[in-house]
SELO-423370 format. One record per residue (C-alpha): x, y, z; residue in one letter. Coordinates in steps of 0.02 Angstrom, whole numbers, plus 50000, padded with zeros to 5 digits. Layout:
{r {X, Y, Z}, 'A'}
...
//
This chain:
{r {56310, 53848, 55681}, 'X'}
{r {56122, 53885, 55638}, 'X'}
{r {56092, 53996, 55496}, 'X'}
{r {55981, 54160, 55510}, 'X'}
{r {55920, 54147, 55338}, 'X'}
{r {55748, 54056, 55356}, 'X'}
{r {55635, 54039, 55205}, 'X'}
{r {55523, 53901, 55254}, 'X'}
{r {55402, 53897, 55409}, 'X'}
{r {55247, 53811, 55459}, 'X'}
{r {55128, 53913, 55581}, 'X'}
{r {54955, 53884, 55646}, 'X'}
{r {54845, 54034, 55622}, 'X'}
{r {54671, 54059, 55714}, 'X'}
{r {54552, 54203, 55691}, 'X'}
{r {54434, 54260, 55827}, 'X'}
{r {54249, 54207, 55847}, 'X'}
{r {54113, 54345, 55849}, 'X'}
{r {54047, 54393, 56015}, 'X'}
{r {53871, 54339, 56069}, 'X'}
{r {53718, 54453, 56061}, 'X'}
{r {53641, 54504, 56227}, 'X'}
{r {53473, 54447, 56272}, 'X'}
{r {53421, 54580, 56402}, 'X'}
{r {53256, 54665, 56442}, 'X'}
{r {53271, 54838, 56519}, 'X'}
{r {53190, 54850, 56698}, 'X'}
{r {53220, 55000, 56800}, 'X'}
{r {53128, 55084, 56938}, 'X'}
{r {53033, 55211, 56831}, 'X'}
{r {53021, 55110, 56676}, 'X'}
{r {52981, 54931, 56723}, 'X'}
{r {52943, 54878, 56546}, 'X'}
{r {53079, 54959, 56458}, 'X'}
{r {53081, 54824, 56319}, 'X'}
{r {53236, 54743, 56236}, 'X'}
{r {53402, 54825, 56255}, 'X'}
{r {53526, 54688, 56217}, 'X'}
{r {53681, 54745, 56120}, 'X'}
{r {53769, 54657, 55983}, 'X'}
{r {53926, 54552, 56003}, 'X'}
{r {54079, 54616, 55938}, 'X'}
{r {54181, 54560, 55789}, 'X'}
{r {54323, 54428, 55797}, 'X'}
{r {54488, 54480, 55742}, 'X'}
{r {54559, 54435, 55567}, 'X'}
{r {54727, 54360, 55512}, 'X'}
{r {54805, 54464, 55374}, 'X'}
{r {54960, 54441, 55286}, 'X'}
{r {55062, 54604, 55250}, 'X'}
{r {55220, 54621, 55134}, 'X'}
{r {55353, 54719, 55214}, 'X'}
{r {55516, 54754, 55121}, 'X'}
{r {55610, 54780, 55295}, 'X'}
{r {55607, 54593, 55314}, 'X'}
{r {55712, 54478, 55206}, 'X'}
{r {55688, 54313, 55293}, 'X'}
{r {55556, 54222, 55383}, 'X'}
{r {55668, 54214, 55543}, 'X'}
{r {55546, 54313, 55646}, 'X'}
{r {55412, 54186, 55624}, 'X'}
{r {55512, 54028, 55665}, 'X'}
{r {55482, 54035, 55839}, 'X'}
{r {55306, 54105, 55841}, 'X'}
{r {55212, 53939, 55787}, 'X'}
{r {55045, 53994, 55849}, 'X'}
{r {54948, 54152, 55791}, 'X'}
{r {54790, 54189, 55859}, 'X'}
{r {54675, 54340, 55844}, 'X'}
{r {54568, 54402, 55983}, 'X'}
{r {54386, 54356, 56009}, 'X'}
{r {54251, 54478, 55992}, 'X'}
{r {54172, 54535, 56157}, 'X'}
{r {53986, 54491, 56198}, 'X'}
{r {53852, 54620, 56183}, 'X'}
{r {53792, 54698, 56346}, 'X'}
{r {53628, 54787, 56416}, 'X'}
{r {53584, 54955, 56381}, 'X'}
{r {53622, 54908, 56195}, 'X'}
{r {53809, 54907, 56227}, 'X'}
{r {53908, 54840, 56091}, 'X'}
{r {54037, 54709, 56115}, 'X'}
{r {54223, 54752, 56082}, 'X'}
{r {54295, 54708, 55914}, 'X'}
{r {54431, 54591, 55920}, 'X'}
{r {54598, 54647, 55863}, 'X'}
{r {54674, 54604, 55689}, 'X'}
{r {54835, 54523, 55682}, 'X'}
{r {54955, 54575, 55548}, 'X'}
{r {55092, 54449, 55498}, 'X'}
{r {55231, 54552, 55422}, 'X'}
{r {55319, 54437, 55281}, 'X'}
{r {55453, 54485, 55150}, 'X'}
{r {55389, 54511, 54970}, 'X'}
{r {55390, 54356, 54878}, 'X'}
{r {55316, 54240, 55007}, 'X'}
{r {55193, 54107, 54948}, 'X'}
{r {55069, 54029, 55069}, 'X'}
{r {55014, 53835, 55054}, 'X'}
{r {54890, 53740, 55157}, 'X'}
{r {54993, 53622, 55267}, 'X'}
{r {54864, 53491, 55266}, 'X'}
{r {54833, 53471, 55075}, 'X'}
{r {54976, 53562, 55004}, 'X'}
{r {54862, 53683, 54897}, 'X'}
{r {54917, 53855, 54851}, 'X'}
{r {54828, 53980, 54957}, 'X'}
{r {54890, 54163, 54917}, 'X'}
{r {55055, 54259, 54864}, 'X'}
{r {55114, 54413, 54941}, 'X'}
{r {55223, 54490, 54803}, 'X'}
{r {55249, 54675, 54846}, 'X'}
{r {55275, 54785, 54986}, 'X'}
{r {55124, 54857, 55079}, 'X'}
{r {55011, 54715, 54988}, 'X'}
{r {54883, 54642, 55117}, 'X'}
{r {54798, 54482, 55098}, 'X'}
{r {54663, 54418, 55209}, 'X'}
{r {54709, 54243, 55264}, 'X'}
{r {54580, 54200, 55393}, 'X'}
{r {54420, 54312, 55423}, 'X'}
{r {54368, 54344, 55592}, 'X'}
{r {54177, 54291, 55638}, 'X'}
{r {54043, 54416, 55643}, 'X'}
{r {53962, 54462, 55805}, 'X'}
{r {53779, 54400, 55844}, 'X'}
{r {53639, 54520, 55850}, 'X'}
{r {53558, 54562, 56013}, 'X'}
{r {53381, 54560, 56056}, 'X'}
{r {53355, 54742, 56029}, 'X'}
{r {53379, 54718, 55845}, 'X'}
{r {53247, 54588, 55839}, 'X'}
{r {53093, 54693, 55910}, 'X'}
{r {52933, 54711, 55801}, 'X'}
{r {52764, 54778, 55822}, 'X'}
{r {52699, 54600, 55845}, 'X'}
{r {52854, 54543, 55941}, 'X'}
{r {52892, 54687, 56067}, 'X'}
{r {52996, 54586, 56196}, 'X'}
{r {53108, 54458, 56096}, 'X'}
{r {53182, 54336, 56210}, 'X'}
{r {53323, 54263, 56100}, 'X'}
{r {53484, 54330, 56020}, 'X'}
{r {53620, 54270, 55901}, 'X'}
{r {53777, 54189, 55933}, 'X'}
{r {53941, 54255, 55855}, 'X'}
{r {54000, 54166, 55709}, 'X'}
{r {54139, 54030, 55736}, 'X'}
{r {54319, 54068, 55727}, 'X'}
{r {54414, 53993, 55579}, 'X'}
{r {54590, 53890, 55591}, 'X'}
{r {54720, 53840, 55472}, 'X'}
{r {54896, 53775, 55481}, 'X'}
{r {54993, 53855, 55335}, 'X'}
{r {55165, 53847, 55262}, 'X'}
{r {55255, 54003, 55220}, 'X'}
{r {55384, 53985, 55082}, 'X'}
{r {55512, 54127, 55031}, 'X'}
{r {55555, 54149, 54851}, 'X'}
{r {55685, 54299, 54836}, 'X'}
{r {55653, 54436, 54712}, 'X'}
{r {55792, 54470, 54601}, 'X'}
{r {55835, 54512, 54425}, 'X'}
{r {55962, 54391, 54385}, 'X'}
{r {55983, 54212, 54450}, 'X'}
{r {56141, 54116, 54453}, 'X'}
{r {56130, 53926, 54401}, 'X'}
{r {56274, 53813, 54395}, 'X'}
{r {56365, 53663, 54470}, 'X'}
{r {56453, 53663, 54635}, 'X'}
{r {56616, 53758, 54618}, 'X'}
{r {56568, 53845, 54455}, 'X'}
{r {56619, 54010, 54526}, 'X'}
{r {56453, 54087, 54568}, 'X'}
{r {56487, 54160, 54734}, 'X'}
{r {56651, 54220, 54675}, 'X'}
{r {56572, 54310, 54538}, 'X'}
{r {56445, 54383, 54660}, 'X'}
{r {56577, 54451, 54776}, 'X'}
{r {56663, 54530, 54625}, 'X'}
{r {56512, 54619, 54553}, 'X'}
{r {56439, 54671, 54720}, 'X'}
{r {56469, 54708, 54898}, 'X'}
{r {56393, 54534, 54952}, 'X'}
{r {56519, 54429, 55041}, 'X'}
{r {56469, 54241, 55019}, 'X'}
{r {56563, 54103, 55086}, 'X'}
{r {56694, 54044, 54960}, 'X'}
{r {56807, 53892, 54975}, 'X'}
{r {56883, 53767, 54859}, 'X'}
{r {56761, 53614, 54896}, 'X'}
{r {56586, 53575, 54840}, 'X'}
{r {56425, 53646, 54920}, 'X'}
{r {56522, 53788, 54996}, 'X'}
{r {56358, 53882, 54972}, 'X'}
{r {56219, 53824, 55087}, 'X'}
{r {56103, 53956, 55078}, 'X'}
{r {56045, 54094, 54948}, 'X'}
{r {56148, 54260, 54940}, 'X'}
{r {56082, 54432, 54855}, 'X'}
{r {56190, 54564, 54790}, 'X'}
{r {56168, 54737, 54715}, 'X'}
{r {56273, 54751, 54552}, 'X'}
{r {56319, 54930, 54502}, 'X'}
{r {56316, 54985, 54332}, 'X'}
{r {56341, 55137, 54215}, 'X'}
{r {56253, 55298, 54270}, 'X'}
{r {56214, 55243, 54437}, 'X'}
{r {56105, 55108, 54364}, 'X'}
{r {56099, 54940, 54467}, 'X'}
{r {56013, 54756, 54466}, 'X'}
{r {55997, 54633, 54599}, 'X'}
{r {56084, 54467, 54573}, 'X'}
{r {56035, 54300, 54667}, 'X'}
{r {56155, 54165, 54701}, 'X'}
{r {56096, 53987, 54751}, 'X'}
{r {56173, 53831, 54809}, 'X'}
{r {56249, 53721, 54661}, 'X'}
{r {56146, 53595, 54587}, 'X'}
{r {56201, 53427, 54518}, 'X'}
{r {56144, 53295, 54395}, 'X'}
{r {55997, 53201, 54471}, 'X'}
{r {55951, 53345, 54589}, 'X'}
{r {55762, 53311, 54542}, 'X'}
{r {55791, 53139, 54634}, 'X'}
{r {55864, 53218, 54794}, 'X'}
{r {56048, 53211, 54756}, 'X'}
{r {56156, 53340, 54823}, 'X'}
{r {56040, 53483, 54901}, 'X'}
{r {55906, 53436, 54784}, 'X'}
{r {55807, 53579, 54708}, 'X'}
{r {55730, 53665, 54858}, 'X'}
{r {55831, 53819, 54830}, 'X'}
{r {55782, 53839, 54650}, 'X'}
{r {55619, 53923, 54694}, 'X'}
{r {55727, 54077, 54743}, 'X'}
{r {55757, 54095, 54552}, 'X'}
{r {55573, 54059, 54495}, 'X'}
{r {55537, 54250, 54502}, 'X'}
{r {55697, 54305, 54409}, 'X'}
{r {55679, 54383, 54236}, 'X'}
{r {55850, 54314, 54182}, 'X'}
{r {55959, 54156, 54211}, 'X'}
{r {56140, 54161, 54204}, 'X'}
{r {56209, 53988, 54184}, 'X'}
{r {56392, 53968, 54232}, 'X'}
{r {56508, 53826, 54177}, 'X'}
{r {56692, 53819, 54202}, 'X'}
{r {56800, 53847, 54049}, 'X'}
{r {56908, 53686, 54108}, 'X'}
{r {56751, 53568, 54094}, 'X'}
{r {56768, 53426, 53972}, 'X'}
{r {56602, 53457, 53885}, 'X'}
{r {56515, 53631, 53901}, 'X'}
{r {56373, 53597, 53805}, 'X'}
{r {56328, 53434, 53908}, 'X'}
{r {56336, 53528, 54073}, 'X'}
{r {56225, 53678, 54002}, 'X'}
{r {56095, 53540, 53954}, 'X'}
{r {56108, 53443, 54126}, 'X'}
{r {56067, 53607, 54204}, 'X'}
{r {55919, 53650, 54088}, 'X'}
{r {55852, 53474, 54126}, 'X'}
{r {55856, 53492, 54307}, 'X'}
{r {55758, 53661, 54280}, 'X'}
{r {55631, 53574, 54175}, 'X'}
{r {55610, 53442, 54314}, 'X'}
{r {55579, 53575, 54439}, 'X'}
{r {55477, 53700, 54337}, 'X'}
{r {55459, 53693, 54154}, 'X'}
{r {55402, 53872, 54140}, 'X'}
{r {55576, 53921, 54193}, 'X'}
{r {55636, 53874, 54030}, 'X'}
{r {55549, 54018, 53934}, 'X'}
{r {55653, 54146, 54039}, 'X'}
{r {55797, 54238, 53946}, 'X'}
{r {55966, 54146, 53969}, 'X'}
{r {56142, 54207, 53969}, 'X'}
{r {56293, 54086, 53982}, 'X'}
{r {56451, 54126, 54069}, 'X'}
{r {56616, 54023, 54031}, 'X'}
{r {56705, 54047, 54209}, 'X'}
{r {56879, 54019, 54268}, 'X'}
{r {56956, 54087, 54105}, 'X'}
{r {57118, 54135, 54204}, 'X'}
{r {57158, 53939, 54194}, 'X'}
{r {57149, 53952, 54014}, 'X'}
{r {57282, 54022, 53880}, 'X'}
{r {57219, 54138, 53743}, 'X'}
{r {57235, 54010, 53610}, 'X'}
{r {57109, 53898, 53716}, 'X'}
{r {56994, 54027, 53744}, 'X'}
{r {56999, 54075, 53557}, 'X'}
{r {56955, 53893, 53510}, 'X'}
{r {56809, 53899, 53623}, 'X'}
{r {56740, 54064, 53571}, 'X'}
{r {56756, 53996, 53385}, 'X'}
{r {56659, 53850, 53430}, 'X'}
{r {56519, 53933, 53516}, 'X'}
{r {56501, 54051, 53367}, 'X'}
{r {56502, 53911, 53241}, 'X'}
{r {56372, 53805, 53339}, 'X'}
{r {56264, 53926, 53437}, 'X'}
{r {56170, 53877, 53591}, 'X'}
{r {55985, 53904, 53566}, 'X'}
{r {55899, 54015, 53684}, 'X'}
{r {55745, 53902, 53704}, 'X'}
{r {55620, 54049, 53702}, 'X'}
{r {55454, 54006, 53631}, 'X'}
{r {55499, 53823, 53563}, 'X'}
{r {55528, 53662, 53637}, 'X'}
{r {55677, 53637, 53746}, 'X'}
{r {55802, 53551, 53645}, 'X'}
{r {55886, 53398, 53706}, 'X'}
{r {56070, 53344, 53702}, 'X'}
{r {56147, 53196, 53624}, 'X'}
{r {56308, 53126, 53583}, 'X'}
{r {56328, 53241, 53447}, 'X'}
{r {56296, 53394, 53536}, 'X'}
{r {56144, 53505, 53594}, 'X'}
{r {55996, 53481, 53456}, 'X'}
{r {55815, 53497, 53425}, 'X'}
{r {55706, 53334, 53433}, 'X'}
{r {55764, 53245, 53266}, 'X'}
{r {55839, 53405, 53174}, 'X'}
{r {56028, 53449, 53156}, 'X'}
{r {56104, 53573, 53284}, 'X'}
{r {56022, 53735, 53276}, 'X'}
{r {56122, 53877, 53195}, 'X'}
{r {56030, 54027, 53269}, 'X'}
{r {55904, 53992, 53402}, 'X'}
{r {55738, 54069, 53386}, 'X'}
{r {55708, 54187, 53248}, 'X'}
{r {55889, 54197, 53217}, 'X'}
{r {55932, 54218, 53401}, 'X'}
{r {56066, 54126, 53502}, 'X'}
{r {56116, 54109, 53676}, 'X'}
{r {56238, 54249, 53728}, 'X'}
{r {56410, 54179, 53777}, 'X'}
{r {56524, 54279, 53887}, 'X'}
{r {56700, 54228, 53939}, 'X'}
{r {56741, 54297, 54109}, 'X'}
{r {56860, 54270, 54257}, 'X'}
{r {56803, 54335, 54426}, 'X'}
{r {56968, 54324, 54508}, 'X'}
{r {57061, 54430, 54374}, 'X'}
{r {56904, 54541, 54314}, 'X'}
{r {56924, 54474, 54138}, 'X'}
{r {56763, 54500, 54043}, 'X'}
{r {56660, 54567, 54187}, 'X'}
{r {56624, 54736, 54110}, 'X'}
{r {56566, 54640, 53949}, 'X'}
{r {56448, 54522, 54059}, 'X'}
{r {56370, 54670, 54142}, 'X'}
{r {56329, 54746, 53975}, 'X'}
{r {56256, 54591, 53912}, 'X'}
{r {56148, 54558, 54070}, 'X'}
{r {56096, 54749, 54062}, 'X'}
{r {56051, 54722, 53872}, 'X'}
{r {55949, 54568, 53904}, 'X'}
{r {55856, 54633, 54062}, 'X'}
{r {55799, 54778, 53961}, 'X'}
{r {55752, 54693, 53800}, 'X'}
{r {55578, 54721, 53747}, 'X'}
{r {55543, 54530, 53745}, 'X'}
{r {55599, 54517, 53912}, 'X'}
{r {55488, 54673, 53986}, 'X'}
{r {55329, 54603, 53893}, 'X'}
{r {55373, 54430, 53973}, 'X'}
{r {55390, 54512, 54144}, 'X'}
{r {55214, 54614, 54119}, 'X'}
{r {55115, 54447, 54056}, 'X'}
{r {55196, 54348, 54201}, 'X'}
{r {55139, 54474, 54332}, 'X'}
{r {54966, 54454, 54265}, 'X'}
{r {54965, 54265, 54244}, 'X'}
{r {55078, 54203, 54368}, 'X'}
{r {55017, 54028, 54413}, 'X'}
{r {55078, 53945, 54580}, 'X'}
{r {55066, 53756, 54572}, 'X'}
{r {54999, 53662, 54717}, 'X'}
{r {55125, 53548, 54818}, 'X'}
{r {55162, 53383, 54744}, 'X'}
{r {55082, 53269, 54888}, 'X'}
{r {55201, 53125, 54845}, 'X'}
{r {55355, 53226, 54899}, 'X'}
{r {55267, 53341, 55023}, 'X'}
{r {55306, 53235, 55174}, 'X'}
{r {55488, 53220, 55131}, 'X'}
{r {55491, 53406, 55099}, 'X'}
{r {55422, 53450, 55264}, 'X'}
{r {55556, 53326, 55341}, 'X'}
{r {55698, 53414, 55251}, 'X'}
{r {55636, 53582, 55305}, 'X'}
{r {55622, 53524, 55488}, 'X'}
{r {55444, 53564, 55483}, 'X'}
{r {55368, 53393, 55488}, 'X'}
{r {55302, 53406, 55671}, 'X'}
{r {55117, 53427, 55713}, 'X'}
{r {55066, 53600, 55771}, 'X'}
{r {54936, 53556, 55907}, 'X'}
{r {54822, 53705, 55973}, 'X'}
{r {54858, 53777, 56134}, 'X'}
{r {54792, 53700, 56296}, 'X'}
{r {54608, 53764, 56322}, 'X'}
{r {54659, 53812, 56488}, 'X'}
{r {54766, 53944, 56431}, 'X'}
{r {54616, 54020, 56341}, 'X'}
{r {54463, 54039, 56454}, 'X'}
{r {54359, 54095, 56310}, 'X'}
{r {54412, 53944, 56198}, 'X'}
{r {54270, 53833, 56143}, 'X'}
{r {54314, 53704, 56019}, 'X'}
{r {54126, 53685, 55963}, 'X'}
{r {54148, 53857, 55894}, 'X'}
{r {54301, 53808, 55783}, 'X'}
{r {54277, 53800, 55603}, 'X'}
{r {54410, 53727, 55486}, 'X'}
{r {54417, 53808, 55318}, 'X'}
{r {54482, 53750, 55147}, 'X'}
{r {54610, 53865, 55047}, 'X'}
{r {54480, 53893, 54916}, 'X'}
{r {54378, 53988, 55029}, 'X'}
{r {54507, 54126, 55070}, 'X'}
{r {54493, 54223, 54911}, 'X'}
{r {54302, 54246, 54913}, 'X'}
{r {54244, 54232, 55082}, 'X'}
{r {54059, 54212, 55080}, 'X'}
{r {53960, 54288, 55223}, 'X'}
{r {53853, 54175, 55334}, 'X'}
{r {53671, 54210, 55290}, 'X'}
{r {53578, 54099, 55419}, 'X'}
{r {53604, 54112, 55603}, 'X'}
{r {53538, 53987, 55738}, 'X'}
{r {53446, 54075, 55878}, 'X'}
{r {53466, 54022, 56055}, 'X'}
{r {53360, 54052, 56198}, 'X'}
{r {53446, 54139, 56351}, 'X'}
{r {53378, 54146, 56516}, 'X'}
{r {53299, 54329, 56560}, 'X'}
{r {53413, 54436, 56658}, 'X'}
{r {53344, 54564, 56794}, 'X'}
//
């Protein structure tokens, strides 16, 4: 069964061209030499992206691959102005990032509800000959053509907005925890990769407070090379302010699994290692009190570093260490990674986990990092060596050809202008026009 969760689409967008200015000389019964009265052409419609919190996926765009704005109307006699083309608004969920499908370059980002981003600017209408009358040229016999339309094939990529992102291997208990803390009901089963799409849940806290938690499919060692489901879903936790690492308590080496997860995040986006982290030891219902006490004592005697503000530690046979230094005994500035022992099945440790998550989310350092990230968030361009494979994995590798010209009588491909992503933020106006002579209309 095909999922309704769509977070990756490729669409072709085209703005409208400006209408032609009219070259007309007024000639009526009682005013045979009325002079020029050609009107201006109308403005072509623009393509505008708009954030809309009522959408949570890109499903509404999956089957609408061609989005064309209206062309501006031509000017007419009696100084009649051409009709302006209607602007097209593309509603997308907040957190949508746009890339150029041809070059892989970052185009724009729609981060919040109501935000509008001009994707393609409609062409300006040409001036009619009425605008060119002067004392020495009282009957100009030329008018301006409209500005050409612009076209671009873009990729819309959704990155979910949440406070806490769950990171762990398959069958680490991520979906079970989300279902225990919220009303979300992700699929849960006793086999790997049960979760095939991200899920969001609202976790209630004391005094009617809450935060949003995001569950993504599990990642495995080598995901950066395409193993398992790869790293395609990690983009959904790029915007999270806190990462909750989940390692089962019955695993052979907790430190080793934690470091593998860190390494996969580093391969995907090194900036994710600067986020606050919490480690949850799951499935504690399978452990007795003595074993839980031993694991707790081990984490206290040799804390896991937080990784904030320093080089990410690497793991060796002796445990999680820095470059050539002995194991860290206090993380950064005396801080260590918070570790919580939980069982989502029995509810053991869940209240303590929510307390830790809320404390980390509201820490002053986390708030400051969130403000700085909002102002300095940098989106990387697509890696072109993997771009073709990414499109194939997402099922978007087919070329989107323009519609048949017969479907649009006014479509003139000579008026088509392909633009680069760099032109979108600061769209410069056309300064020069080419004037064309037109036959005089009686």
